[in-house]
BASEGU-681672 format. One record per atom (N, C-alpha, C): residue in three letters; x, y, z. Coordinates in steps of 0.2 Angstrom, whole numbers, plus 5000, padded with zeros to 4 digits. Layout:
alaXYZ
...
***
This chain:
met523949294475
met524049334481
met523849304488
ser523249264487
ser522949244494
ser523349184497
glu523749144493
glu524049094496
glu524649114500
leu524949184499
leu525449204503
leu525149254508
ser524449264508
ser524149314513
ser524249284520
pro524449324524
pro524549314531
pro523849284534
leu523349314531
leu522649284534
leu522549214533
phe522949184528
phe522749114526
phe523349064528
lys523749094532
lys524249044535
lys523849014541
pro524048944542
pro523748914548
pro523948944555
leu523448934559
leu523548964566
leu523548904571
lys524148904575
lys524148854580
lys523748884586
ile523248844589
ile522948874595
ile522848814600
gly523248824606
gly523348754609
gly523648704605
ser523448644606
ser523848594601
ser523448574595
arg522948624593
arg522548624587
arg522848664582
val522648654575
val522948704571
val522148724566
ala522048784567
ala521548824562
ala521848824556
pro521448814550
pro521648824543
pro521848894541
asn521548944545
asn521749014543
asn521549054548
arg521649124548
arg521649164554
arg520949214553
ile520449194551
ile519849224550
ile519349194555
val519149234560
val518649194567
val518049224566
ile517449194567
ile516849214567
ile516649224574
asn516549294576
asn516349304583
asn515649274585
ala515549264591
ala514949234594
ala514449294593
met513849274589
met513349324588
met512649294589
glu512349314594
glu511749294597
glu511149304591
cys510749254591
cys510149264585
cys509549254588
cys509349234593
cys508649244596
cys508249184592
asp508549124591
asp508149084587
asp508249004589
ala508348994595
ala508448934597
ala507648904599
leu507648844599
leu507048804601
leu506848824608
pro506148814610
pro505948834617
pro506348794622
asn506648744621
asn507048704626
asn507748724626
gly507948764621
gly508648784620
gly509048754615
asp508748704612
asp509048664607
asp509148714600
pro509748694596
pro509748724589
pro509048714585
ser508848764582
ser508248764578
ser508448754571
pro508048744566
pro508148744559
pro508548804557
glu508448864560
glu508748924558
glu509448924560
thr509548894566
thr510148894569
thr510648844564
tyr510348784562
tyr510748744557
tyr510848784551
ala510448814548
ala510548844542
ala511148894542
arg511148934548
arg511648984550
arg512348954550
tyr512448904554
tyr513048874555
tyr513348834549
glu512848804546
glu513048774539
glu513348814534
arg513048874534
arg513348924530
arg514148944532
leu514148954538
leu514848984541
leu515348924540
phe515148864541
phe515648804540
phe515748784532
glu515248804528
glu515448804521
glu515848864519
gly515848914523
gly516248974522
gly516948974524
lys517048914527
lys517848904529
lys518248944533
ala517848984538
ala518249014543
ala518748974546
gly519248994549
gly519748954553
gly519448934560
ile519148984563
ile518748964569
ile518048994569
val517548954571
val516848984573
val516748974580
val516549034583
val516349034590
val515549034590
leu515248984592
leu514548974594
leu514249034597
glu513749064596
glu513449114599
glu513449104607
ala513249144611
ala513249134619
ala512749084620
ile512949034624
ile512548974625
ile512548974634
thr511948964636
thr511848974643
thr511848914647
pro512148904652
pro512048844657
pro511448844662
gln511048894662
gln510548914666
gln510048954663
tyr509348954665
tyr508848984662
tyr508649054666
glu508849054673
glu508549114677
glu508849184675
his509349184672
his509749244671
his509949244664
arg509649274659
arg509849274652
arg509549334649
ser509849354644
ser509649414640
ser509249404634
arg509249344632
arg508849324626
arg508349264627
lys507749284625
lys507149234627
lys507349164623
asp507449174617
asp507549104613
asp508349094612
gln508649084617
gln509349084618
gln509649004618
leu510148984614
leu510348914615
leu510548904622
ser510448844625
ser510648824631
ser511048754631
ile511448754637
ile511948694637
ile511848664644
arg511248624644
arg511048584650
arg510948514648
glu510848474653
glu510948394652
glu510448384646
his509848414646
his509248384641
his509548414634
asn510048464634
asn510248484627
asn510748444624
ile511048394628
ile511648354625
ile511448314619
pro510948274618
pro510848244612
pro510848284605
ala510448344606
ala510348384600
ala511048424599
leu511348444604
leu512048474603
leu512548434600
lys512548364602
lys512948314599
lys512848304591
lys512248294590
lys511948294583
lys512148354579
phe512148414581
phe512248474579
phe513048484577
val513448474582
val514148474581
val514348424575
ala514148364576
ala514348304571
ala514048334564
his513548364564
his513248384557
his513848444553
leu514048484558
leu514448534556
leu515148504554
lys515348464558
lys516048434557
lys516048394551
lys515548364549
lys515448324543
lys515448374537
ile515148434537
ile515248484532
ile515948504531
asn516348524536
asn516948544536
asn517348534543
pro517748474542
pro518048454549
pro518748494551
glu518948544547
glu519548584548
glu519348644552
thr518848674552
thr518548734555
thr518548714563
ile518848754567
ile518848734575
ile518148774577
leu517848744581
leu517148754585
leu517348764591
leu517148824594
leu517148844601
leu516448864604
phe516248844610
phe515648864612
phe515748924618
gln515448974616
gln515449034621
gln514949024627
ile515249014633
ile514848994639
ile514749064642
thr514149084644
thr513949144647
thr513349144653
his513449204655
his512949224661
his512749294660
ser512149314660
ser512049384658
ser512049434664
gly512049404670
gly512049454675
gly511549514676
glu511849574676
glu511349634677
glu511049654670
ile511349624664
ile510949634658
ile510449584656
ser510349534661
ser509749494659
ser509049534658
asn508649504654
asn508049534652
asn507449524657
pro507349574661
pro506849574666
pro506049554664
glu506049554658
glu505349534655
glu505249454656
phe505749414656
phe505749344656
phe506249304660
ser506649354664
ser507149334668
ser507349374674
thr507849364678
thr507949404683
thr508649434683
arg508749504683
arg509349534683
arg509749524689
ile510349514690
ile510749514696
ile511349554696
arg511549584702
arg512149624702
arg512549604708
val513149624708
val513649604713
val513849664717
thr513549724716
thr513749784719
thr513149814724
lys513349834730
lys512749864734
lys512549924731
glu512849954727
glu512750024724
glu512649994716
pro512049994714
pro511849974707
pro512250024702
leu512449984697
leu512650024691
leu512050074689
pro512150144688
pro511550184685
pro511250144679
gly510650144679
gly510250104674
gly510050034676
tyr510350004681
tyr510249934682
tyr509949924690
glu509649984692
glu509349984699
glu508849914701
asp508549894696
asp508149834697
asp508449774698
ala509149764697
ala509549704698
ala509549674705
lys509349614706
lys509449584713
lys510149574715
leu510349604721
leu511049594724
leu511149514725
val511749494724
val511849424725
val512549424729
gly512749364731
gly513449364735
gly513849314733
glu514249284738
glu514649234737
glu514349164735
lys513849144738
lys513449084737
lys513249084730
glu512849124727
glu512649134721
glu513149134715
ile513849164717
ile514349164712
ile514749104712
asp514749074717
asp515049004718
asp514648964713
glu513948964713
glu513548924709
glu513648934702
val513749004700
val513849014693
val514548994690
ile514948994695
ile515648954693
ile515548884691
ala515248844695
ala515048774695
ala514648774688
leu514248824687
leu513848804680
leu514348824674
tyr514748874674
tyr515248884670
tyr515648814668
ile515848784673
ile516248724673
ile515848664670
gln515248664672
gln514748614670
gln514648614662
gly514548684660
gly514348704653
gly514948674649
ala515648694651
ala516248674648
ala516248594647
lys516148564652
lys516148494652
lys515548464646
tyr515048494647
tyr514448474641
tyr514748494634
ala515048544634
ala515348564628
ala515848514625
tyr516248494629
tyr516748444628
tyr516348374625
glu515848354630
glu515548294629
glu515148294621
val514948354619
val514548354613
val514948364607
gly515748374608
gly516148374603
gly516448444601
ala516248494604
ala516548554603
ala517448544604
asp517748594601
asp518448594601
asp518748634607
gly518348674609
gly518448714615
gly517948754618
val518048804623
val517548854625
val517948924625
asp517448964624
asp517649034626
asp517249054632
leu517649064638
leu517349074644
leu517149154645
lys516649184643
lys516449244642
lys516649294647
leu517049344646
leu517249394651
leu517149464648
cys516649474644
cys516549544641
cys515949574640
his515849624637
his515249654635
his514649664640
gly514949674646
gly514449694652
gly514049634655
tyr514249574652
tyr513949514656
tyr514249504662
leu514049454666
leu514249444673
leu514949444674
gly515349404670
gly516049404670
gly516349474671
ser516149524666
ser516449584666
ser516249624672
gln515649614674
gln515349644680
gln515749634686
ile516049574687
ile516449564693
ile517049584692
leu517349584686
leu518049604685
leu518149674685
arg517649714684
arg517649794684
arg517849824690
pro518249884690
pro518349914697
pro517649944700
tyr517049944697
tyr516549974700
tyr516249924705
asn516549864705
asn516449804710
asn516849814716
lys516749874719
lys517249894724
lys517149874731
glu516549844733
glu516449824740
glu516949764741
asn517149754748
asn517549704749
asn517149634750
trp517249584747
trp516949524748
trp517449474743
lys517149404744
lys517549364741
lys517749374733
tyr517349404730
tyr517449424723
tyr517449494721
gly517549534726
gly517449604725
gly518049644729
gly518049704727
gly518549754731
gly519149754728
ser519649714731
ser520349714728
ser520349684721
trp520849694718
trp520949664711
trp521049584712
glu521449574717
glu521549504718
glu520949464720
asn520449494723
asn519849464724
asn519349454717
arg519449514714
arg518949514708
arg519149464702
lys519849464702
lys520049414696
lys519949334699
gln519849324705
gln519849264707
gln519249224704
phe518649264702
phe518149234699
phe518449194693
ala518749234688
ala518949204682
ala519549134683
ile519949144688
ile520449094689
ile520049034692
asn519549034696
asn519248984698
asn518848934692
ile518548984689
ile518248944682
ile518748914679
tyr519348944676
tyr519848914672
tyr520148854676
asp520348854683
asp520548794686
asp520048734686
gly519448764687
gly518948714687
gly518848674681
val518848714675
val518748684668
val519448644667
arg519948664668
arg520548624667
arg520548554671
ala520348554677
ala520248504681
ala519748454679
ala519148474676
ala518648434674
ala518748404667
ile519148444664
ile519348414656
ile520048414655
pro520348364658
pro521048354657
pro521348344651
asp520948334645
asp521148334638
asp521548394636
pro522248384635
pro522648444632
pro522448474626
asn522048434622
asn521748464616
asn521148504616
phe520948504622
phe520348554623
phe520448624623
ile520248664620
ile520448744620
ile520048774624
ile520348814629
ile519948864632
ile520348934632
gly519948984632
gly520049044632
gly519449094633
ser519549164633
ser518949204634
ser519049264629
lys518449294627
lys518349354625
lys518349404631
ile518649454630
ile518849504636
ile518649584633
ser518249614637
ser518249684635
ser518849714639
ile519449734635
ile520049764638
ile519849834641
tyr519449864638
tyr519249934640
tyr518449944639
glu518149964644
glu517449964643
glu517150034641
gly517550084643
gly517450154641
gly516850194645
phe516850174651
phe516350214656
phe516650214663
pro516450264667
pro516750254674
pro516650194678
gly517250174680
gly517250104683
gly517250044679
gly517250044673
gly517249994669
gly517949964668
cys517949904665
cys518549864664
cys519049914661
gly519649904663
gly520149944660
gly520150024662
thr519850034668
thr519850104670
thr520250114676
leu520450174678
leu520950184684
leu520550164691
asn519950174691
asn519650154697
asn518850154697
ala518550144703
ala517750144702
ala517550204700
asn517750264700
asn517550324698
asn517750354693
ser518150324690
ser518550354684
ser518450324677
ala518450364672
ala518350334665
ala519050334661
cys519550354665
cys520250364662
cys520550294661
met520750284654
met521050224653
met521650194657
asp521550144660
asp522150114664
asp522150034663
leu522650014659
leu522549934657
leu522949894662
thr523149924667
thr523549874672
thr523149814674
glu522549824675
glu522149754678
glu522049724672
ser521849744666
ser521649704660
ser522249664658
ile522949694658
ile523549654656
ile523649604662
asp523549614668
asp523649564673
asp523149504672
leu522549524670
leu522049474669
leu522249424664
ile522449454657
ile522649404652
ile523249364654
lys523749394658
lys524349354660
lys524149304665
thr523649324669
thr523449274674
thr523049214670
leu522649234666
leu522249174662
leu522749134658
glu523249164656
glu523749114652
glu524049074657
ala524249094663
ala524549054667
ala524148994670
his523449004670
his522948964672
his522748914666
gly523048914660
gly522748884655
gly522548904649
ala522448974648
ala522149004642
ala522548994636
asn522348964630
asn522648954624
asn522549014620
phe521949064621
phe521849124617
phe521549174621
val521649234619
val521249284621
val520849324615
leu520249334615
leu519849364610
leu519849434613
gln520149484610
gln520149544612
gln519449584610
ser519149624614
ser518549664613
ser518649724617
ala518049764617
ala518049834620
ala517349854621
gly517149884626
gly516549924626
gly516049864630
ser515449894631
ser514849854634
ser514249874630
pro514049834625
pro513549854620
pro512849884623
ser512749864630
ser512249894633
ser512349974636
ile512949984635
ile513150054638
ile513650104633
thr514150064630
thr514550094625
thr514550054619
leu514050054615
leu513950014610
leu514450024604
asp514550094603
asp514950104597
asp515650084598
leu515850084605
leu516550054606
leu516549984605
ala516049944607
ala516049874606
ala516049854598
his515649884595
his515649874587
his515549934584
pro516049974581
pro516050044579
pro515550044574
asp515250104575
asp514650124571
asp514950164564
val514550164559
val514750194552
val514650274554
arg514350304559
arg514450364560
arg515050394564
thr515350344568
thr515850354572
thr516450304571
pro516650284564
pro517050224563
pro517750224566
asp517950284568
asp518550294571
asp518750254577
tyr518250244581
tyr518350194586
tyr518650134585
ala518650114579
ala518850054577
ala519650044578
tyr519950104577
tyr520750104577
tyr520950094585
ile520550104590
ile520650094597
ile520850024598
his520349974594
his520449904595
his521149884593
phe521549914588
phe522149894586
phe522649904592
tyr522549954596
tyr523049964601
tyr522949914607
leu522349904608
leu522149854613
leu522449784611
gln522349774605
gln522649704602
gln523349704603
lys523749764602
lys524449764602
lys524649754610
val524249784614
val524349774621
val524349694623
cys523849664621
cys523749594622
cys524349554620
arg524549564613
arg525049524610
arg525749534613
glu525849604616
glu526549614619
glu526549584626
asn526049564629
asn525949544635
asn525849474636
leu525849434631
leu525649364632
leu526249324628
lys526349264629
lys526849214626
lys526649214619
pro527049194615
pro526949184607
pro526449134606
glu526449074611
glu526049024609
glu525349034611
thr525149084614
thr524449104617
thr524149154611
ala523749134607
ala523449164602
ala523049224604
val523149274600
val522749344601
val522249354595
ile521749354596
ile521249374591
ile520949444592
gly520949474587
gly520749544587
gly519949554584
ser519649594587
ser518849614585
ser518849684582
gly518349704579
gly518249764577
gly518449784569
tyr518349724565
tyr518649734559
tyr518049734553
ser517449724555
ser516849724551
ser516749794548
ile516949844551
ile516849914549
ile517349934543
tyr517849894542
tyr518249914536
tyr518049894530
arg517749834530
arg517349814523
arg517849814517
asp517649854511
asp518049864506
asp518349934506
gly518349964512
gly518650034512
gly518150094510
arg517550084510
arg517150134507
arg516750174513
lys516750154519
lys516350184524
lys516650234529
gly516550294528
gly516550344533
gly517250364536
phe517850334534
phe518450354537
phe518750414533
his519250454536
his519550514533
his520250504534
ala520650544530
ala521350544530
ala521750484529
val521450444525
val521650374523
val521450354516
lys521850324513
lys521650294506
lys521250244506
arg520750234503
arg520250174503
arg520650114502
glu521050104498
glu521450034497
glu521850024503
asn522050074508
asn522350054514
asn521950054520
asn521250044519
asn520850044524
asn520349994524
thr520449934520
thr519949884520
thr520049824525
leu519649784526
leu519649724530
leu520249684529
arg520349674522
arg520949634521
arg521649664522
phe521649734521
phe522249764521
phe522449774529
trp521949784534
trp522149794541
trp522249714544
gly521849664541
gly522049594543
gly522749584542
glu522949594535
glu523549564533
glu524149604536
lys524049674537
lys524549714540
lys524649694547
asn524049694551
asn524149684558
asn524449614561
ile524249564556
ile524649504557
ile525349504556
ser525449534550
ser526149534548
ser526549584553
asp526249634556
asp526649684560
asp526749654567
gly526349594569
gly526449564575
gly525849594580
ile525449634577
ile524949664582
ile524449614584
val524249564581
val523749514582
val523849454578
asp523649394580
asp523749334577
asp523149314572
ala522549344573
ala521949324569
ala521449384571
ile521049384565
ile520549434566
ile519849414566
ala519349434570
ala518649414571
ala518149464568
ile517649434565
ile517149464562
ile516449454565
gly516049504565
gly515349484568
gly514849504563
arg514649564563
arg514049584558
arg514249564551
gln514949564548
gln515049544542
gln514849474541
ser514949434546
ser514749364545
ser513949354544
tyr513549394546
tyr512949394544
tyr512749404536
ala513149464534
ala513049484528
ala513349434522
asp513849404524
asp514249354520
asp514549304524
pro514249254525
pro514649194529
pro515149164525
phe515149174518
phe515649144514
phe516249194513
leu516349234516
leu516949284516
leu517549254516
pro517749214521
pro518449174521
pro518549144515
ala518049104512
ala518149064506
ala518349114500
lys517949164500
lys517949214494
lys518649244495
met518849264501
met519549294501
met520149254500
glu520049184502
glu520549144500
glu520649134493
lys520149144488
lys520249144481
lys520349214478
ser520449264482
ser520549334480
ser519949354476
asp519349334479
asp518749354476
asp518449404480
asp518749454482
asp518449504486
asp517849544483
ala517949554477
ala517449584473
ala516749554473
ser516649494475
ser516049454475
ser515749454482
ile516149484487
ile515849484494
ile515249534495
lys514849504499
lys514249554501
lys514449594507
trp514749644506
trp514949684512
trp514449714517
cys514449704523
cys514049724528
cys513949804526
thr513349824526
thr513149894525
thr513249944531
leu513249904537
leu513349944544
leu512649974545
cys512149944542
cys511449974544
cys511249964552
asp511549914554
asp511349884561
asp510649864562
his510349844556
his509649824558
his509749754562
cys510349724561
cys510349654565
cys510449674573
val510649724574
val510749744581
val510049764583
glu509649804579
glu508949814582
glu508549754582
met508649704578
met508249634579
met508449604585
leu509149604587
leu509349574593
leu508949604599
ile508949674599
ile508649714605
ile507949694606
ser507649694600
ser506849674600
ser506749604601
gln507249564602
gln507049494604
gln506849454597
thr507049474591
thr506749454584
thr507349404582
lys507149364578
lys507649314575
lys508149364571
val508749354572
val509249394568
val509549364563
gly509749404557
gly510049384552
gly510149454548
cys510449444541
cys510649514538
cys510049524533
ala509649584536
ala509149614533
ala509249644526
thr509849654525
thr510049684518
thr510049624513
phe510449574514
phe510549524509
phe510149454510
asp509749454515
asp509449384515
asp508749404516
arg508249384511
arg507549404511
arg507249384517
lys507349324519
lys507049294525
lys507049344531
tyr507649374532
tyr507749424538
tyr507549494536
thr507449514529
thr507149574527
thr506449564530
asp506049514528
asp505449504530
asp505349504538
glu505849474541
glu505749474548
glu505849544551
tyr506349584548
tyr506349654550
tyr505749694549
val505449684543
val504849734541
val504349704546
asn504249644547
asn503649624552
asn503849644559
met504449654561
met504649674568
met504449754568
ile504549794563
ile504449854563
ile503649864563
lys503349824560
lys502649834560
lys502149814566
thr502549764569
thr502249734575
thr502449764582
lys503149784582
lys503349804588
lys503649884588
gly503649904581
gly503949974581
gly504649974582
gly504950034580
gly505650044581
gly505950034588
ile506650024588
ile506850024595
ile506950104597
lys506850114604
lys507050174607
lys507650204608
glu508150154609
glu508750164610
glu509250104607
lys509750124604
lys510150064601
lys510750044607
his510450014611
his510849984617
his510549914619
thr511049864617
thr510849794619
thr510649774626
***
């Protein structure tokens, strides 16, 4: 069965070809060395992912600056990190040269952690809950654009196959793009102004890296699900209106995007929309619609990767009015690819539970997969700035989780 599965047909992305259509989402793990280099834990995690034979692995959010970040022990991509990142990439490529490796370049903006960083915002009226964020303007955002471009250049230099220029989940990119950024300034007010931030990054990256084989694209929250968020009617409305989101993906395509990685929500605000919770799994179906919108509005050669698939696992969790066998990760991945809804599927939490899932699925050995239990202990660990892994199936992270509860206590709110 697996040799005929749409999940295991090669995927052309830019001028490169991924061996299959299973993508590992960027998943922050709070375990970099103090200088931002990959740690032994980082090596162990990505070694398993490359051994697991995913078509594409997106490296967790990597920062080109230290002043505004959400994770204390976050990977960084600065000049001093280049030797370590070169060694890291070469090591992974030696394990599996076929898997495509993308670096997700990020800036945390207003969701930077104020305990060790500075929150910044681009709106005079702060988004409720982020009143402590420092207001910045054109000069600071132009500097951020330069940092994104520099980060992409470093990614190319160390051997990455491409970059995910992050425009999702409440980080700075989505802050600027959303209608809530309503004051009139260089990157605010009109939609033309707001989308110019992304255009300038894309044009800068393409100019700095003329290699046509270097992949660029973005993970995008097509709909954030709160008033004034991306994909809403206006600054004061929560009504879904995808006019701007559609224009954004078409604009990025025109400026060199090879892929769009669809997402939704903002985990610090609408977490269950970003990655559906076992108590409200039905949110996952919304992702299919958003994937369809992306696919219908982009050229066939621009790959659309869909998120929100971990929740389906083996069909056992929480859904109603559907047969179990028609509600698994495999079922929906194969169906949505076959139906032209999406070109590839991305998994996040499931990659913690079993990094070998792609290899097992290719052999039709789904019965041996360690399915994510959707306990979200990994999310709790992320919020608590604890090293992140699967507390269910990996004893190292079971111990990390237990120690976290003993020393820090449980989290007050499940918002990243």
